[in-house]
KOLGU-4560 file (N, C-alpha, C; in nm, 3 decimals, padded with zeros to 5 digits):
<recs>
<n_xx: 06.034 n_yy: 09.858 n_zz: 11.273 ca_xx: 06.147 ca_yy: 09.711 ca_zz: 11.304 c_xx: 06.161 c_yy: 09.656 c_zz: 11.394 mol: A seq: 1 type: UNK>
<n_xx: 06.176 n_yy: 09.556 n_zz: 11.454 ca_xx: 06.184 ca_yy: 09.468 ca_zz: 11.580 c_xx: 06.322 c_yy: 09.555 c_zz: 11.607 mol: A seq: 2 type: UNK>
<n_xx: 06.347 n_yy: 09.561 n_zz: 11.751 ca_xx: 06.465 ca_yy: 09.631 ca_zz: 11.830 c_xx: 06.555 c_yy: 09.570 c_zz: 11.788 mol: A seq: 3 type: UNK>
<n_xx: 06.547 n_yy: 09.402 n_zz: 11.780 ca_xx: 06.691 ca_yy: 09.306 ca_zz: 11.746 c_xx: 06.701 c_yy: 09.384 c_zz: 11.581 mol: A seq: 4 type: UNK>
<n_xx: 06.668 n_yy: 09.378 n_zz: 11.508 ca_xx: 06.660 ca_yy: 09.431 ca_zz: 11.391 c_xx: 06.743 c_yy: 09.553 c_zz: 11.359 mol: A seq: 5 type: UNK>
<n_xx: 06.736 n_yy: 09.679 n_zz: 11.423 ca_xx: 06.765 ca_yy: 09.823 ca_zz: 11.450 c_xx: 06.913 c_yy: 09.764 c_zz: 11.550 mol: A seq: 6 type: UNK>
<n_xx: 06.946 n_yy: 09.727 n_zz: 11.633 ca_xx: 07.044 ca_yy: 09.693 ca_zz: 11.696 c_xx: 07.130 c_yy: 09.584 c_zz: 11.557 mol: A seq: 7 type: UNK>
<n_xx: 07.102 n_yy: 09.500 n_zz: 11.535 ca_xx: 07.195 ca_yy: 09.444 ca_zz: 11.388 c_xx: 07.233 c_yy: 09.556 c_zz: 11.307 mol: A seq: 8 type: UNK>
<n_xx: 07.123 n_yy: 09.619 n_zz: 11.231 ca_xx: 07.167 ca_yy: 09.713 ca_zz: 11.136 c_xx: 07.275 c_yy: 09.820 c_zz: 11.191 mol: A seq: 9 type: UNK>
<n_xx: 07.288 n_yy: 09.851 n_zz: 11.355 ca_xx: 07.372 ca_yy: 09.994 ca_zz: 11.412 c_xx: 07.511 c_yy: 09.902 c_zz: 11.354 mol: A seq: 10 type: UNK>
<n_xx: 07.506 n_yy: 09.751 n_zz: 11.445 ca_xx: 07.584 ca_yy: 09.713 ca_zz: 11.472 c_xx: 07.678 c_yy: 09.677 c_zz: 11.334 mol: A seq: 11 type: UNK>
<n_xx: 07.620 n_yy: 09.573 n_zz: 11.181 ca_xx: 07.675 ca_yy: 09.613 ca_zz: 11.102 c_xx: 07.710 c_yy: 09.727 c_zz: 11.040 mol: A seq: 12 type: UNK>
<n_xx: 07.663 n_yy: 09.805 n_zz: 11.077 ca_xx: 07.676 ca_yy: 09.958 ca_zz: 11.007 c_xx: 07.831 c_yy: 09.996 c_zz: 11.064 mol: A seq: 13 type: UNK>
<n_xx: 07.819 n_yy: 10.010 n_zz: 11.193 ca_xx: 08.003 ca_yy: 10.011 ca_zz: 11.252 c_xx: 08.100 c_yy: 09.905 c_zz: 11.214 mol: A seq: 14 type: UNK>
<n_xx: 08.010 n_yy: 09.804 n_zz: 11.197 ca_xx: 08.141 ca_yy: 09.680 ca_zz: 11.191 c_xx: 08.203 c_yy: 09.711 c_zz: 11.019 mol: A seq: 15 type: UNK>
<n_xx: 08.107 n_yy: 09.771 n_zz: 10.853 ca_xx: 08.170 ca_yy: 09.849 ca_zz: 10.817 c_xx: 08.311 c_yy: 09.955 c_zz: 10.797 mol: A seq: 16 type: UNK>
<n_xx: 08.240 n_yy: 10.010 n_zz: 10.904 ca_xx: 08.334 ca_yy: 10.134 ca_zz: 10.894 c_xx: 08.478 c_yy: 10.102 c_zz: 10.939 mol: A seq: 17 type: UNK>
<n_xx: 08.438 n_yy: 09.996 n_zz: 11.070 ca_xx: 08.565 ca_yy: 09.970 ca_zz: 11.128 c_xx: 08.648 c_yy: 09.870 c_zz: 11.030 mol: A seq: 18 type: UNK>
<n_xx: 08.574 n_yy: 09.804 n_zz: 10.977 ca_xx: 08.619 ca_yy: 09.731 ca_zz: 10.854 c_xx: 08.759 c_yy: 09.831 c_zz: 10.749 mol: A seq: 19 type: UNK>
<n_xx: 08.666 n_yy: 09.880 n_zz: 10.666 ca_xx: 08.749 ca_yy: 09.963 ca_zz: 10.586 c_xx: 08.850 c_yy: 10.022 c_zz: 10.680 mol: A seq: 20 type: UNK>
<n_xx: 08.826 n_yy: 10.095 n_zz: 10.773 ca_xx: 08.970 ca_yy: 10.165 ca_zz: 10.873 c_xx: 09.065 c_yy: 10.051 c_zz: 10.898 mol: A seq: 21 type: UNK>
<n_xx: 09.050 n_yy: 09.952 n_zz: 10.938 ca_xx: 09.156 ca_yy: 09.824 ca_zz: 10.981 c_xx: 09.233 c_yy: 09.806 c_zz: 10.838 mol: A seq: 22 type: UNK>
<n_xx: 09.144 n_yy: 09.775 n_zz: 10.721 ca_xx: 09.199 ca_yy: 09.756 ca_zz: 10.592 c_xx: 09.294 c_yy: 09.877 c_zz: 10.522 mol: A seq: 23 type: UNK>
<n_xx: 09.271 n_yy: 10.004 n_zz: 10.614 ca_xx: 09.367 ca_yy: 10.115 ca_zz: 10.526 c_xx: 09.470 c_yy: 10.100 c_zz: 10.589 mol: A seq: 24 type: UNK>
<n_xx: 09.482 n_yy: 10.073 n_zz: 10.775 ca_xx: 09.600 ca_yy: 10.037 ca_zz: 10.849 c_xx: 09.705 c_yy: 09.978 c_zz: 10.756 mol: A seq: 25 type: UNK>
<n_xx: 09.567 n_yy: 09.801 n_zz: 10.728 ca_xx: 09.682 ca_yy: 09.704 ca_zz: 10.726 c_xx: 09.740 c_yy: 09.754 c_zz: 10.545 mol: A seq: 26 type: UNK>
<n_xx: 09.668 n_yy: 09.791 n_zz: 10.496 ca_xx: 09.791 ca_yy: 09.875 ca_zz: 10.352 c_xx: 09.872 c_yy: 09.945 c_zz: 10.362 mol: A seq: 27 type: UNK>
<n_xx: 09.878 n_yy: 10.038 n_zz: 10.499 ca_xx: 10.009 ca_yy: 10.136 ca_zz: 10.493 c_xx: 10.109 c_yy: 10.009 c_zz: 10.553 mol: A seq: 28 type: UNK>
<n_xx: 10.076 n_yy: 09.955 n_zz: 10.643 ca_xx: 10.153 ca_yy: 09.823 ca_zz: 10.706 c_xx: 10.204 c_yy: 09.755 c_zz: 10.577 mol: A seq: 29 type: UNK>
<n_xx: 10.182 n_yy: 09.731 n_zz: 10.525 ca_xx: 10.213 ca_yy: 09.615 ca_zz: 10.394 c_xx: 10.288 c_yy: 09.683 c_zz: 10.302 mol: A seq: 30 type: UNK>
<n_xx: 10.241 n_yy: 09.827 n_zz: 10.258 ca_xx: 10.327 ca_yy: 09.915 ca_zz: 10.209 c_xx: 10.503 c_yy: 10.008 c_zz: 10.262 mol: A seq: 31 type: UNK>
<n_xx: 10.482 n_yy: 09.982 n_zz: 10.366 ca_xx: 10.609 ca_yy: 09.976 ca_zz: 10.455 c_xx: 10.681 c_yy: 09.912 c_zz: 10.425 mol: A seq: 32 type: UNK>
<n_xx: 10.682 n_yy: 09.792 n_zz: 10.366 ca_xx: 10.771 ca_yy: 09.686 ca_zz: 10.360 c_xx: 10.793 c_yy: 09.605 c_zz: 10.243 mol: A seq: 33 type: UNK>
<n_xx: 10.894 n_yy: 09.578 n_zz: 10.168 ca_xx: 10.942 ca_yy: 09.559 ca_zz: 10.027 c_xx: 10.846 c_yy: 09.479 c_zz: 09.984 mol: A seq: 34 type: UNK>
<n_xx: 10.809 n_yy: 09.481 n_zz: 09.848 ca_xx: 10.678 ca_yy: 09.392 ca_zz: 09.770 c_xx: 10.706 c_yy: 09.261 c_zz: 09.780 mol: A seq: 35 type: UNK>
<n_xx: 10.855 n_yy: 09.217 n_zz: 09.796 ca_xx: 10.894 ca_yy: 09.073 ca_zz: 09.815 c_xx: 10.853 c_yy: 08.982 c_zz: 09.910 mol: A seq: 36 type: UNK>
<n_xx: 10.887 n_yy: 09.117 n_zz: 10.043 ca_xx: 10.894 ca_yy: 09.031 ca_zz: 10.146 c_xx: 10.669 c_yy: 09.023 c_zz: 10.176 mol: A seq: 37 type: UNK>
<n_xx: 10.617 n_yy: 09.098 n_zz: 10.142 ca_xx: 10.457 ca_yy: 09.106 ca_zz: 10.155 c_xx: 10.401 c_yy: 08.964 c_zz: 10.066 mol: A seq: 38 type: UNK>
<n_xx: 10.449 n_yy: 08.978 n_zz: 09.889 ca_xx: 10.437 ca_yy: 08.846 ca_zz: 09.842 c_xx: 10.464 c_yy: 08.715 c_zz: 09.896 mol: A seq: 39 type: UNK>
<n_xx: 10.600 n_yy: 08.701 n_zz: 09.931 ca_xx: 10.619 ca_yy: 08.557 ca_zz: 10.044 c_xx: 10.548 c_yy: 08.546 c_zz: 10.138 mol: A seq: 40 type: UNK>
<n_xx: 10.523 n_yy: 08.633 n_zz: 10.263 ca_xx: 10.389 ca_yy: 08.668 ca_zz: 10.350 c_xx: 10.263 c_yy: 08.593 c_zz: 10.288 mol: A seq: 41 type: UNK>
<n_xx: 10.231 n_yy: 08.651 n_zz: 10.177 ca_xx: 10.099 ca_yy: 08.645 ca_zz: 10.127 c_xx: 10.085 c_yy: 08.509 c_zz: 10.085 mol: A seq: 42 type: UNK>
<n_xx: 10.181 n_yy: 08.462 n_zz: 10.052 ca_xx: 10.206 ca_yy: 08.289 ca_zz: 09.967 c_xx: 10.174 c_yy: 08.194 c_zz: 10.059 mol: A seq: 43 type: UNK>
<n_xx: 10.298 n_yy: 08.232 n_zz: 10.146 ca_xx: 10.278 ca_yy: 08.174 ca_zz: 10.286 c_xx: 10.142 c_yy: 08.172 c_zz: 10.349 mol: A seq: 44 type: UNK>
<n_xx: 10.081 n_yy: 08.294 n_zz: 10.375 ca_xx: 09.907 ca_yy: 08.257 ca_zz: 10.425 c_xx: 09.818 c_yy: 08.154 c_zz: 10.375 mol: A seq: 45 type: UNK>
<n_xx: 09.817 n_yy: 08.195 n_zz: 10.212 ca_xx: 09.759 ca_yy: 08.116 ca_zz: 10.102 c_xx: 09.757 c_yy: 07.982 c_zz: 10.112 mol: A seq: 46 type: UNK>
<n_xx: 09.925 n_yy: 07.946 n_zz: 10.144 ca_xx: 09.956 ca_yy: 07.776 ca_zz: 10.149 c_xx: 09.887 c_yy: 07.743 c_zz: 10.306 mol: A seq: 47 type: UNK>
<n_xx: 09.909 n_yy: 07.803 n_zz: 10.392 ca_xx: 09.843 ca_yy: 07.760 ca_zz: 10.528 c_xx: 09.683 c_yy: 07.775 c_zz: 10.546 mol: A seq: 48 type: UNK>
<n_xx: 09.649 n_yy: 07.858 n_zz: 10.462 ca_xx: 09.465 ca_yy: 07.867 ca_zz: 10.489 c_xx: 09.431 c_yy: 07.759 c_zz: 10.354 mol: A seq: 49 type: UNK>
<n_xx: 09.503 n_yy: 07.682 n_zz: 10.299 ca_xx: 09.449 ca_yy: 07.577 ca_zz: 10.197 c_xx: 09.529 c_yy: 07.436 c_zz: 10.293 mol: A seq: 50 type: UNK>
<n_xx: 09.621 n_yy: 07.448 n_zz: 10.384 ca_xx: 09.668 ca_yy: 07.344 ca_zz: 10.395 c_xx: 09.734 c_yy: 07.329 c_zz: 10.528 mol: A seq: 51 type: UNK>
<n_xx: 09.609 n_yy: 07.351 n_zz: 10.648 ca_xx: 09.696 ca_yy: 07.357 ca_zz: 10.787 c_xx: 09.832 c_yy: 07.282 c_zz: 10.837 mol: A seq: 52 type: UNK>
<n_xx: 09.874 n_yy: 07.212 n_zz: 10.767 ca_xx: 10.024 ca_yy: 07.147 ca_zz: 10.810 c_xx: 10.157 c_yy: 07.232 c_zz: 10.734 mol: A seq: 53 type: UNK>
<n_xx: 10.075 n_yy: 07.339 n_zz: 10.690 ca_xx: 10.226 ca_yy: 07.415 ca_zz: 10.653 c_xx: 10.278 c_yy: 07.484 c_zz: 10.739 mol: A seq: 54 type: UNK>
<n_xx: 10.342 n_yy: 07.579 n_zz: 10.747 ca_xx: 10.399 ca_yy: 07.705 ca_zz: 10.859 c_xx: 10.317 c_yy: 07.790 c_zz: 10.815 mol: A seq: 55 type: UNK>
<n_xx: 10.238 n_yy: 07.820 n_zz: 10.972 ca_xx: 10.150 ca_yy: 07.917 ca_zz: 10.991 c_xx: 10.188 c_yy: 08.088 c_zz: 11.028 mol: A seq: 56 type: UNK>
<n_xx: 10.195 n_yy: 08.153 n_zz: 10.917 ca_xx: 10.232 ca_yy: 08.286 ca_zz: 10.921 c_xx: 10.211 c_yy: 08.382 c_zz: 11.044 mol: A seq: 57 type: UNK>
<n_xx: 10.135 n_yy: 08.325 n_zz: 11.109 ca_xx: 09.995 ca_yy: 08.392 ca_zz: 11.195 c_xx: 10.140 c_yy: 08.398 c_zz: 11.352 mol: A seq: 58 type: UNK>
<n_xx: 10.199 n_yy: 08.294 n_zz: 11.288 ca_xx: 10.245 ca_yy: 08.246 ca_zz: 11.458 c_xx: 10.422 c_yy: 08.316 c_zz: 11.466 mol: A seq: 59 type: UNK>
<n_xx: 10.464 n_yy: 08.355 n_zz: 11.565 ca_xx: 10.566 ca_yy: 08.442 ca_zz: 11.583 c_xx: 10.673 c_yy: 08.395 c_zz: 11.608 mol: A seq: 60 type: UNK>
<n_xx: 10.785 n_yy: 08.400 n_zz: 11.523 ca_xx: 10.888 ca_yy: 08.281 ca_zz: 11.515 c_xx: 10.974 c_yy: 08.287 c_zz: 11.676 mol: A seq: 61 type: UNK>
<n_xx: 10.999 n_yy: 08.208 n_zz: 11.754 ca_xx: 11.091 ca_yy: 08.233 ca_zz: 11.855 c_xx: 11.225 c_yy: 08.209 c_zz: 11.849 mol: A seq: 62 type: UNK>
<n_xx: 11.305 n_yy: 08.357 n_zz: 11.795 ca_xx: 11.405 ca_yy: 08.295 ca_zz: 11.799 c_xx: 11.530 c_yy: 08.398 c_zz: 11.902 mol: A seq: 63 type: UNK>
<n_xx: 11.588 n_yy: 08.240 n_zz: 11.933 ca_xx: 11.631 ca_yy: 08.295 ca_zz: 12.069 c_xx: 11.765 c_yy: 08.341 c_zz: 12.027 mol: A seq: 64 type: UNK>
<n_xx: 11.838 n_yy: 08.368 n_zz: 11.875 ca_xx: 11.980 ca_yy: 08.422 ca_zz: 11.943 c_xx: 11.969 c_yy: 08.527 c_zz: 11.924 mol: A seq: 65 type: UNK>
<n_xx: 11.853 n_yy: 08.584 n_zz: 11.816 ca_xx: 11.770 ca_yy: 08.723 ca_zz: 11.805 c_xx: 11.755 c_yy: 08.775 c_zz: 11.941 mol: A seq: 66 type: UNK>
<n_xx: 11.664 n_yy: 08.715 n_zz: 12.051 ca_xx: 11.626 ca_yy: 08.770 ca_zz: 12.146 c_xx: 11.745 c_yy: 08.816 c_zz: 12.236 mol: A seq: 67 type: UNK>
<n_xx: 11.894 n_yy: 08.714 n_zz: 12.231 ca_xx: 11.982 ca_yy: 08.714 ca_zz: 12.315 c_xx: 12.032 c_yy: 08.845 c_zz: 12.300 mol: A seq: 68 type: UNK>
<n_xx: 12.086 n_yy: 08.880 n_zz: 12.142 ca_xx: 12.153 ca_yy: 08.980 ca_zz: 12.104 c_xx: 12.041 c_yy: 09.127 c_zz: 12.201 mol: A seq: 69 type: UNK>
<n_xx: 11.929 n_yy: 09.101 n_zz: 12.126 ca_xx: 11.839 ca_yy: 09.237 ca_zz: 12.209 c_xx: 11.862 c_yy: 09.230 c_zz: 12.336 mol: A seq: 70 type: UNK>
<n_xx: 11.883 n_yy: 09.144 n_zz: 12.416 ca_xx: 11.941 ca_yy: 09.160 ca_zz: 12.547 c_xx: 12.060 c_yy: 09.238 c_zz: 12.567 mol: A seq: 71 type: UNK>
<n_xx: 12.151 n_yy: 09.186 n_zz: 12.524 ca_xx: 12.292 ca_yy: 09.242 ca_zz: 12.546 c_xx: 12.261 c_yy: 09.370 c_zz: 12.497 mol: A seq: 72 type: UNK>
<n_xx: 12.188 n_yy: 09.451 n_zz: 12.386 ca_xx: 12.248 ca_yy: 09.599 ca_zz: 12.363 c_xx: 12.140 c_yy: 09.665 c_zz: 12.454 mol: A seq: 73 type: UNK>
<n_xx: 12.059 n_yy: 09.575 n_zz: 12.559 ca_xx: 11.992 ca_yy: 09.639 ca_zz: 12.635 c_xx: 12.051 c_yy: 09.662 c_zz: 12.791 mol: A seq: 74 type: UNK>
<n_xx: 12.173 n_yy: 09.594 n_zz: 12.815 ca_xx: 12.196 ca_yy: 09.571 ca_zz: 12.956 c_xx: 12.261 c_yy: 09.786 c_zz: 12.990 mol: A seq: 75 type: UNK>
</recs>
């Protein structure tokens, strides 16, 4: 097998292991939230994937009030 083929094979095998590990972590995180919250986010994600003009579920929401309250509690 050419060197590129061996390298590609090795990297694909490593990426499959990494992908499985990341999926397990994602599932654990999802299980830590109420099902309705996870389902709402998944719907938002699916809507955005179909139409990028919809709200982006990957974007952090900048809530100034919450940030201000957090700053005050850590003084």
